[in-house]
KEMI-864895 format. One record per residue (C-alpha): residue in one letter; x, y, z negated. Coordinates in nm, 4 decimals, padded with zeros to 6 digits. Layout:
residues N
   type          u          v          w
      a          X          Y          Z
...
//
This chain:
residues 448
   type          u          v          w
      m    02.2059    10.7760   -06.2835
      s    02.1343    10.6835   -05.9724
      l    02.3314    10.3850   -05.6827
      p    02.3466    10.4675   -05.3222
      p    02.2033    10.2247   -05.0875
      l    02.3253    09.8710   -04.9910
      r    02.5488    09.9128   -04.6755
      l    02.6021    09.6457   -04.4932
      a    02.6525    09.5908   -04.1323
      f    02.4984    09.2902   -04.0618
      v    02.1814    09.4834   -04.1748
      s    02.0414    09.6383   -03.9179
      e    01.7349    09.6831   -03.7207
      a    01.9292    09.5206   -03.3528
      e    02.0913    09.2451   -03.5824
      a    01.6600    09.1991   -03.7230
      r    01.5464    09.2150   -03.3164
      s    01.8302    08.9653   -03.2133
      i    01.7281    08.6925   -03.4969
      s    01.3453    08.6956   -03.4576
      r    01.3978    08.6874   -03.0384
      t    01.6268    08.3644   -03.0918
      l    01.3771    08.1801   -03.3134
      e    01.0951    08.3334   -03.0894
      e    00.9135    08.4652   -03.4175
      p    00.5608    08.5815   -03.3705
      d    00.5086    08.9701   -03.4072
      w    00.4350    08.9796   -03.7356
      l    00.7228    08.8379   -03.8431
      l    00.9828    09.0560   -03.6853
      e    00.7738    09.3088   -03.7670
      q    00.8517    09.2118   -04.1332
      r    01.1769    09.1992   -04.1117
      l    01.1625    09.5356   -03.9362
      d    00.9658    09.6882   -04.2318
      a    01.2928    09.5258   -04.4409
      v    01.4970    09.6880   -04.2648
      r    01.3800    10.0317   -04.3571
      r    01.3798    09.9743   -04.6736
      v    01.7353    09.8555   -04.7449
      a    01.8369    10.2216   -04.6279
      e    01.6083    10.3854   -04.8564
      l    01.6790    10.1405   -05.1461
      p    01.9722    10.2643   -05.4299
      a    02.1095    09.9476   -05.4690
      e    01.9808    09.9065   -05.8197
      s    01.6529    10.1179   -05.8980
      n    01.6720    10.0202   -06.2655
      q    01.8485    10.3354   -06.4410
      l    01.8557    10.0979   -06.7849
      f    02.0297    09.8641   -06.5242
      t    02.2738    10.0443   -06.2745
      l    02.5808    10.0864   -06.5202
      y    02.6052    09.7097   -06.4834
      h    02.5846    09.6705   -06.1366
      d    02.8931    09.4908   -06.0044
      l    02.9924    09.4055   -05.6736
      r    03.3625    09.4688   -05.6737
      p    03.4346    09.1501   -05.6084
      v    03.2347    09.1431   -05.2981
      r    03.4554    09.1364   -04.9572
      f    03.1478    09.2658   -04.7289
      e    03.3394    09.3548   -04.4682
      t    03.5101    09.0089   -04.3982
      i    03.2518    08.7899   -04.4013
      r    03.0299    08.7377   -04.0791
      t    02.6644    08.5900   -04.1151
      y    02.5212    08.2892   -03.9285
      s    02.2183    08.4602   -03.6756
      a    02.0409    08.0603   -03.6316
      t    01.9924    07.7214   -03.7820
      g    02.0395    07.4106   -03.5981
      t    01.8999    07.0685   -03.6336
      a    02.1332    06.7883   -03.7628
      g    02.1348    06.4813   -03.4997
      d    02.0200    06.1958   -03.8146
      a    01.8251    06.4871   -04.0462
      a    01.5199    06.1958   -04.0462
      e    01.7226    05.9567   -04.1022
      v    01.9149    06.0552   -04.4634
      p    01.7901    05.8864   -04.7638
      l    01.5956    06.0254   -05.0094
      p    01.7730    06.0331   -05.2873
      v    01.6975    05.7709   -05.5789
      g    01.3809    05.9096   -05.8044
      a    01.2988    06.2134   -05.5199
      s    00.9340    06.2709   -05.3541
      a    01.1199    06.4692   -05.0409
      l    01.4753    06.5748   -04.9369
      l    01.5460    06.8846   -04.7666
      s    01.9166    07.0193   -04.6812
      v    02.0867    07.2917   -04.5544
      r    02.4491    07.2676   -04.4531
      g    02.5910    07.5739   -04.3465
      d    02.3705    07.6416   -04.0841
      t    02.2553    07.3107   -04.0085
      i    01.9370    07.1268   -04.1376
      a    02.1370    06.8439   -04.2301
      a    01.8469    06.5945   -04.3794
      r    01.4456    06.6704   -04.3596
      v    01.3209    06.3609   -04.5533
      l    00.9508    06.3103   -04.6890
      g    00.8659    06.0147   -04.9431
      d    00.5794    05.7911   -04.9430
      e    00.3819    05.9804   -05.1731
      a    00.4430    06.2599   -04.9947
      r    00.3473    06.2138   -04.7200
      r    00.0216    06.0577   -04.8256
      t   -00.1215    06.3540   -05.0437
      g   -00.0072    06.6368   -04.6929
      v    00.2751    06.7768   -04.8320
      f    00.4914    06.9549   -04.5907
      v    00.8332    07.0659   -04.6471
      g    01.0276    07.1774   -04.3164
      t    01.1893    07.5156   -04.2066
      f    00.9406    07.8406   -04.0458
      s    01.0405    07.7390   -03.7222
      d    00.8467    07.4444   -03.8302
      a    00.5985    07.5420   -04.0352
      l    00.4993    07.7778   -03.6915
      r    00.5089    07.4805   -03.4773
      e    00.2637    07.2435   -03.6815
      r    00.0693    07.4301   -03.8939
      p    00.0920    07.8077   -03.8828
      d   -00.2215    07.8306   -04.0337
      l    00.0197    07.7441   -04.3968
      l    00.2547    08.0276   -04.2700
      s    00.1165    08.2747   -04.2022
      a   -00.1741    08.2285   -04.5141
      a    00.1509    08.2666   -04.7292
      i    00.3123    08.5724   -04.6217
      g    00.1636    08.7478   -04.3616
      s   -00.0612    08.9851   -04.5750
      r    00.0936    09.0029   -04.9171
      d    00.4113    09.0941   -05.0778
      t    00.6116    08.7956   -05.2113
      l    00.9349    08.9317   -05.2847
      p    00.9921    09.3076   -05.4878
      a    00.9428    09.5716   -05.2818
      d    01.1499    09.7941   -05.5174
      d    01.4703    09.5678   -05.4897
      a    01.7007    09.5685   -05.2507
      f    01.8849    09.2500   -05.2033
      a    01.5514    09.0903   -05.1355
      q    01.4825    09.3097   -04.8704
      v    01.8165    09.2163   -04.7409
      a    01.7030    08.8182   -04.7520
      r    01.3560    08.8927   -04.5500
      a    01.5006    09.1323   -04.3257
      v    01.8182    08.9644   -04.1909
      w    01.7270    08.5511   -04.3129
      a    01.8273    08.2942   -04.0258
      t    01.6904    08.0162   -04.2528
      g    01.3244    07.9828   -04.3312
      l    01.2041    07.7184   -04.5355
      l    00.8726    07.6317   -04.6369
      i    00.7481    07.4168   -04.8618
      h    00.3275    07.3299   -04.8837
      v    00.1479    07.1366   -05.1713
      p   -00.1810    07.1079   -05.1870
      a   -00.4771    07.1633   -05.3421
      g   -00.5065    06.8554   -05.5942
      a   -00.1968    06.6699   -05.5224
      h   -00.0016    06.5694   -05.7237
      l    00.3233    06.5015   -05.7197
      d    00.5099    06.2907   -06.0346
      d    00.8538    06.2852   -05.8516
      p    01.0636    06.5886   -05.7370
      i    01.1393    06.7645   -05.4057
      v    01.5112    06.8079   -05.3508
      l    01.6438    07.0533   -05.2496
      r    01.9897    07.1039   -05.1811
      w    02.1663    07.4255   -05.0453
      e    02.5564    07.3797   -04.9373
      a    02.7808    07.7122   -04.8823
      g    02.9031    07.7716   -04.5098
      a    03.2981    07.7418   -04.3135
      p    03.5109    08.0539   -04.4844
      g    03.4050    08.3458   -04.3673
      r    03.0591    08.3043   -04.2976
      g    02.7433    08.4374   -04.4924
      l    02.3709    08.2368   -04.5011
      v    02.0582    08.4613   -04.5376
      s    01.8091    08.2484   -04.5819
      r    01.4332    08.2513   -04.7155
      t    01.2573    08.0042   -04.8969
      l    00.8608    07.9791   -04.9325
      v    00.7199    07.6974   -05.2058
      t    00.3138    07.7273   -05.2303
      l    00.1353    07.4956   -05.4382
      g   -00.3067    07.4985   -05.3545
      d   -00.5541    07.4785   -05.6439
      g   -00.5061    07.2287   -05.9600
      a   -00.2159    07.0868   -05.7826
      h    00.1273    06.9781   -05.9612
      a    00.4843    06.9169   -05.7859
      r    00.8297    06.9390   -05.9123
      l    01.1478    07.1137   -05.6895
      l    01.5123    07.0739   -05.7917
      e    01.7132    07.3272   -05.5982
      e    02.0890    07.1686   -05.5739
      q    02.3500    07.4724   -05.4346
      v    02.6752    07.3001   -05.4035
      g    02.9617    07.3875   -05.2977
      s    03.1931    07.2355   -04.9672
      n    03.3811    07.0591   -05.1805
      g    03.1868    07.0013   -05.4976
      d    03.4888    07.2099   -05.7157
      p    03.3303    07.4685   -05.8411
      a    03.6642    07.5593   -05.9862
      g    03.8961    07.4232   -05.7077
      s    03.8767    07.6163   -05.4014
      s    04.0952    07.9548   -05.3027
      t    03.9598    08.3125   -05.3132
      e    04.1614    08.3977   -04.9986
      e    03.8706    08.3813   -04.7631
      q    03.4694    08.4352   -04.9254
      r    03.1645    08.3010   -04.8391
      l    02.8402    08.4628   -04.8597
      w    02.5114    08.2930   -04.9461
      w    02.1944    08.4952   -05.0004
      g    01.8793    08.3836   -05.0585
      t    01.5060    08.3767   -05.2002
      t    01.2626    08.1037   -05.3523
      e    00.9182    08.2824   -05.3245
      l    00.6710    08.0977   -05.5484
      i    00.2396    08.1017   -05.5090
      l    00.0860    07.9307   -05.7679
      g   -00.2977    07.8915   -05.6640
      p   -00.5619    07.8226   -05.9461
      g   -00.5008    07.5330   -06.2206
      a   -00.1203    07.4245   -05.9810
      t    00.1691    07.3422   -06.1848
      l    00.5057    07.3419   -06.1558
      d    00.8533    07.2803   -06.2808
      v    01.1564    07.4339   -06.1229
      s    01.4452    07.3262   -06.1692
      g    01.8468    07.4778   -06.0506
      l    02.1377    07.3729   -06.0504
      q    02.4385    07.6488   -05.8833
      e    02.8412    07.4791   -05.8369
      f    02.9165    07.6666   -05.5791
      d    03.2876    07.6880   -05.5004
      t    03.4586    08.0416   -05.6732
      d    03.6005    08.1652   -05.2759
      t    03.1624    08.1728   -05.3363
      v    02.9904    08.4311   -05.3556
      a    02.5863    08.4792   -05.4076
      f    02.2550    08.6451   -05.3689
      v    01.9188    08.4758   -05.5448
      n    01.5863    08.5983   -05.5377
      r    01.3300    08.4204   -05.7052
      h    00.8861    08.5230   -05.6900
      a    00.6841    08.3747   -05.8645
      i    00.3146    08.4621   -05.8245
      v    00.1084    08.2824   -06.0379
      d   -00.2799    08.2705   -06.0631
      t   -00.5255    08.1973   -06.3234
      d   -00.4877    07.8895   -06.5761
      a   -00.1275    07.8177   -06.3995
      h    00.1422    07.7354   -06.5074
      l    00.4944    07.7925   -06.3757
      r    00.8531    07.6792   -06.5421
      w    01.1533    07.7388   -06.5045
      a    01.5605    07.5501   -06.5595
      l    01.8335    07.7207   -06.4368
      a    02.1515    07.6516   -06.4026
      s    02.4994    07.7729   -06.2992
      v    02.8624    07.7644   -06.3338
      g    02.9744    07.7615   -05.9730
      s    03.0586    08.0577   -05.7015
      l    03.2902    08.3741   -05.7844
      l    03.0124    08.6242   -05.8186
      h    02.6155    08.5150   -05.9016
      k    02.3083    08.7685   -05.9148
      s    02.0451    08.6240   -05.9895
      r    01.6969    08.8538   -06.0397
      i    01.3972    08.6593   -06.1483
      d    01.0336    08.7912   -06.0927
      n    00.7466    08.6461   -06.2283
      q    00.3170    08.8217   -06.1693
      l    00.1487    08.6345   -06.4064
      d   -00.1996    08.7891   -06.1930
      g   -00.5021    08.5354   -06.3250
      r   -00.6361    08.5471   -06.6890
      g   -00.4191    08.2690   -06.8384
      a   -00.1427    08.2241   -06.6473
      s    00.1948    08.1234   -06.8428
      v    00.5787    08.1428   -06.7411
      h    00.8542    07.9370   -06.9527
      q    01.2033    08.0011   -06.8082
      a    01.5190    07.9030   -06.9564
      e    01.8461    08.0485   -06.7305
      i    02.2125    07.9823   -06.8435
      a    02.5499    08.0696   -06.7163
      f    02.8749    07.9275   -06.7710
      g    03.1613    08.1743   -06.6636
      d    03.5377    08.1225   -06.6763
      a    03.8726    08.3167   -06.4992
      a    03.7204    08.6062   -06.2946
      q    03.3862    08.4794   -06.3191
      v    03.0881    08.7576   -06.2490
      f    02.7707    08.5681   -06.3497
      d    02.4579    08.9032   -06.3393
      l    02.1393    08.7831   -06.4819
      t    01.7913    08.9494   -06.4431
      s    01.3824    08.9524   -06.5290
      y    01.0505    09.0813   -06.5009
      t    00.7895    08.9729   -06.5917
      r    00.4755    09.1317   -06.5380
      h    00.1351    09.0279   -06.7300
      r   -00.1466    09.1105   -06.5291
      g   -00.4278    08.9295   -06.6310
      e   -00.6158    08.8628   -06.9268
      d   -00.4274    08.5382   -07.2044
      t   -00.0916    08.5072   -07.0197
      t    00.2189    08.3869   -07.1668
      g    00.5839    08.4849   -07.1028
      d    00.8431    08.2541   -07.2600
      l    01.1992    08.3536   -07.0888
      l    01.4796    08.2805   -07.2298
      s    01.8768    08.3374   -07.1028
      k    02.1896    08.2376   -07.2292
      g    02.5345    08.2889   -07.1207
      v    02.9250    08.1078   -07.2219
      f    03.1826    08.3191   -07.1209
      s    03.5666    08.3064   -07.0908
      g    03.9191    08.4654   -06.9260
      r    03.8181    08.6966   -06.8013
      s    03.4575    08.6648   -06.6601
      r    03.1416    08.8805   -06.6893
      g    02.8286    08.8209   -06.8168
      y    02.5541    09.0442   -06.7186
      i    02.1844    08.9305   -06.8629
      k    01.9350    09.1487   -06.8036
      g    01.5481    09.1721   -06.8849
      l    01.1873    09.3273   -06.8757
      i    00.8527    09.2581   -06.9832
      e    00.5871    09.5060   -06.8804
      i    00.1940    09.4253   -07.0126
      q    00.0027    09.6088   -06.8398
      r   -00.2875    09.7610   -06.9353
      s   -00.5626    09.5088   -06.7962
      a   -00.3620    09.2304   -06.9471
      t   -00.5322    09.1502   -07.2967
      g   -00.4563    08.8941   -07.5535
      t   -00.0383    08.8857   -07.3862
      d    00.1761    08.6689   -07.5828
      s    00.5164    08.7050   -07.4683
      f    00.9048    08.6345   -07.6378
      l    01.2794    08.7147   -07.4132
      g    01.5438    08.6975   -07.5832
      e    01.9028    08.6856   -07.3939
      f    02.1385    08.5664   -07.5617
      a    02.6190    08.5588   -07.4868
      m    02.9004    08.3656   -07.6096
      l    03.2115    08.5073   -07.5703
      l    03.4910    08.2529   -07.5874
      a    03.8226    08.4397   -07.4434
      r    03.9113    08.8084   -07.6012
      k    03.9700    08.9280   -07.2298
      a    03.5715    08.7771   -07.1541
      r    03.3082    09.0563   -07.1389
      s    02.8922    09.0442   -07.1905
      v    02.5909    09.3169   -07.2452
      t    02.2748    09.2341   -07.3046
      i    01.9426    09.4502   -07.2606
      p    01.6326    09.3349   -07.2989
      s    01.3493    09.5603   -07.2781
      l    00.9717    09.5877   -07.3338
      e    00.7248    09.7726   -07.1408
      i    00.4015    09.7884   -07.3082
      d    00.0484    09.9733   -07.1653
      q   -00.2041    09.7744   -07.3437
      p   -00.2301    09.7572   -07.7692
      n   -00.4870    09.4408   -07.7604
      v   -00.1485    09.1703   -07.7623
      r   -00.1113    08.8334   -07.9314
      r    00.2907    08.9566   -07.9744
      a    00.5530    09.1215   -07.7228
      s    00.8677    09.0842   -07.9211
      h    01.2603    09.0892   -07.7795
      a    01.5275    08.9494   -07.9431
      s    01.9203    08.9686   -07.8036
      s    02.3002    08.8823   -07.9601
      v    02.7065    08.9250   -07.7671
      a    02.8474    08.7274   -08.0507
      p    03.1782    08.4373   -08.0446
      i    03.0816    08.0800   -08.1806
      d    02.9990    08.1630   -08.5452
      e    03.2346    07.9986   -08.7750
      t    03.0242    07.8973   -09.0119
      q    02.9190    07.6133   -08.8379
      t    03.2746    07.5420   -08.6743
      f    03.3479    07.5118   -09.0682
      y    03.0446    07.2545   -09.1034
      l    03.1192    07.0280   -08.8241
      m    03.4674    07.0379   -08.9116
      s    03.3076    06.9022   -09.2742
      r    03.2049    06.6600   -09.0843
      g    03.5091    06.5090   -08.9528
      l    03.5153    06.6397   -08.5897
      d    03.8627    06.8561   -08.5295
      r    03.8521    07.2126   -08.4838
      e    03.8624    07.1422   -08.1064
      t    03.6052    06.9441   -08.0488
      a    03.4114    07.1148   -08.3158
      r    03.4188    07.3975   -08.0685
      k    03.2905    07.1721   -07.7828
      t    03.0207    07.0832   -08.0059
      i    02.8901    07.4321   -08.0582
      v    02.8921    07.5662   -07.6925
      l    02.7816    07.2807   -07.5006
      g    02.4460    07.1759   -07.7528
      f    02.4545    07.5698   -07.6705
      l    02.3376    07.5453   -07.3242
      e    02.1948    07.1946   -07.3460
      p    01.7934    07.2702   -07.3333
      v    01.7888    07.4124   -07.0562
      v    02.0199    07.1131   -06.9112
      a    01.7803    06.8950   -07.0622
      r    01.5152    07.0029   -06.8468
      i    01.7107    06.8849   -06.5371
      p    01.4630    06.6130   -06.3766
      l    01.6506    06.3709   -06.2370
      p    01.8809    06.2170   -06.5057
      e    02.1977    06.1919   -06.2252
      v    02.1485    06.5731   -06.2212
      q    02.1334    06.6024   -06.5435
      d    02.5161    06.4134   -06.6103
      r    02.6785    06.5897   -06.3631
      l    02.5526    06.9649   -06.5025
      r    02.7007    06.8033   -06.8186
      a    03.0300    06.6423   -06.6521
      l    03.0624    06.9944   -06.4895
      l    03.0295    07.1751   -06.8111
      d    03.3012    06.9414   -06.9809
      a    03.5371    07.0295   -06.6645
      k    03.5522    07.3820   -06.8072
      w    03.6370    07.3279   -07.1290
      p    04.0153    07.2716   -07.0815
      r    04.0324    07.5845   -06.9117
      v    03.8408    07.7747   -07.1219
      a    04.0333    07.5919   -07.5176
      a    04.3026    07.7520   -07.3061
      a    04.1748    08.0811   -07.2639
      a    04.1089    08.0650   -07.5897
      a    04.3568    08.0111   -07.7703
//
């Protein structure tokens, strides 16, 4: 079954040209926008035939949302204090850059953190070298091409060769006003041998992912595009806690060079619909990616988590884990593909997808898949399951003195903890644990 292309009023050649004029972009950026507009018109909403049955945009009312066409800067953006334990902060509130702050270590090592407009004015070489002549988003994904076509906010983070940042760079997004939508691109580049940590926070307007109305929707549509040079290492952590009047689409795409190492730790608890796609492109010999992603849904939330890992270089390693917990009438679609190309001898790759259902009306599917064109591999395997809480585990904990409800809660939170523990800032770890804990009364009520 083939799906039709996306039809979105805010994606057109006229809109792309208007945004480009507003941002005073060079011709090569405009050409990228126009190329993306053409691709959106031609691409199906889901290009993978294995996944078309689980493409679900029914909760979204695109016709009621107007997208922002430009981004301004708050007057006090440079005066916001750094979070404790962070090396830099870039904060976006709706269509406004609310903070752009570099700590001493980031400034000393030559780190750049700013908008595409800042980069074109201050360091045009960085932007053109990164995306001027290469694809940093999947060409076959319509949702990625929407962001490439009509982004209004572009952010660039660059860590020079040899620089080592011990403290994370914090990138914070707050959804815009009801009825409005922000489309954005974020580009992160690491030079040879560089090391950094990035924390992405997507927060609601009132900080309560369960307490908002769904009468008027907000839209957040963005990318995170990573380029890791030889020997670079990057740890990316993400916490999505949008309000439940928000629909969120995110593409994360990584190009990993020789002996470079990437770690993802991503948690999603908010939004009405959260559609995520991660593409890991392991180009260089010895490149590796370790990915852990979780979602915790209740009520009528929908989580669509898709991951692609393409092994192109020799001796590359992929370790990919996705977990979801779903209660109420929530739904989870967990889909993944490992592709081992003929050039990728010595590959070691594993894909695990696991879902836990806590209510009779909750639904989830897991679809791990492999495409192997090289028989000389160390490992190529996948595993998946969709099941309720293991009653044997519940019985064991109850035999140790816990009541039934506490035992079930302990099992669920323990199921999700491997990602929580990878978040770099302790206060963000604590906030995520508090969000998971706050959902439990509703989860328990739905399962009763």
